[in-house]
C-alpha positions in Angstrom: -0.5 -6.1 7.5 -2.2 -3.3 9.4 -2.7 0.4 8.4 -3.9 2.7 11.1 -5.2 6.1 10.4 -6.4 8.3 13.3 -9.8 10.1 13.0 -7.9 13.3 13.2 -6.2 12.5 9.8 -9.3 11.1 8.3 -11.1 14.3 8.8 -8.0 16.2 7.4 -8.0 18.6 10.4 -4.3 18.3 10.8 -1.3 18.5 8.3 0.6 15.3 7.8 4.3 15.9 7.3 5.6 12.5 6.5 4.4 9.0 5.8 6.8 6.1 5.7 5.4 2.8 4.4 7.5 -0.4 4.6 6.5 -3.8 3.4 8.7 -6.9 3.6 7.0 -10.2 2.4 5.6 -11.8 -0.6 4.4 -10.0 -3.7 2.4 -11.0 -6.8 2.2 -8.9 -10.0 -0.3 -9.2 -12.7 -1.2 -6.8 -15.5 1.3 -4.3 -14.1 -0.3 -4.2 -10.7 1.6 -5.2 -7.6 -0.3 -7.1 -4.8 0.9 -7.4 -1.3 0.4 -11.1 -0.4 -0.9 -11.6 3.1 -1.2 -14.9 5.1 -4.8 -15.3 4.1 -4.3 -14.5 0.3 -5.9 -17.0 -2.1 -4.6 -17.2 -5.7 -8.0 -17.5 -7.2 -9.3 -14.5 -5.1 -6.2 -12.2 -5.4 -8.3 -9.0 -5.7 -10.2 -9.6 -2.4 -7.6 -11.5 -0.3 -4.6 -9.2 -0.8 -3.8 -5.4 -1.0 -3.1 -3.7 -4.3 -0.2 -1.3 -4.5 -2.6 1.3 -6.2 -5.0 1.0 -3.2 -2.3 1.8 -0.8 -1.1 4.8 -2.9 -4.6 6.1 -3.2 -5.1 5.9 0.6 -2.0 7.8 1.4 -2.5 10.4 -1.5 -5.9 11.2 0.1 -4.1 12.2 3.2 -2.1 14.6 1.3 1.3 14.3 3.2 4.2 16.5 2.5 6.5 13.6 2.0 5.5 9.9 1.2 8.2 7.3 1.3 7.5 3.7 0.2 10.0 0.9 0.7 9.0 -2.5 -0.8 11.0 -5.7 -0.2 9.1 -8.4 -1.8 9.3 -10.9 -4.7 7.9 -9.5 -7.9 8.0 -6.0 -6.7 9.9 -4.7 -9.8 6.9 -3.6 -11.9 7.1 -0.3 -13.8 5.9 2.3 -11.3 6.7 5.8 -12.4 
């Protein structure tokens, strides 16, 4: 999984209209947290070898888009979210 953010958006010089995030793959949930499982994820190092849903949300929230749409197609993605 790769998330690219341009330097323009990192410095908040330009308004972001929309962000669309789509993930299809394996997921893992623990303590009401969804982890996006990547090819190098290790079960005993889940916090350092996968991506947390809350980290993705924080990254995009910091960009302050007008609209943020997230579609997740993975096992164990049905955690309580809202």
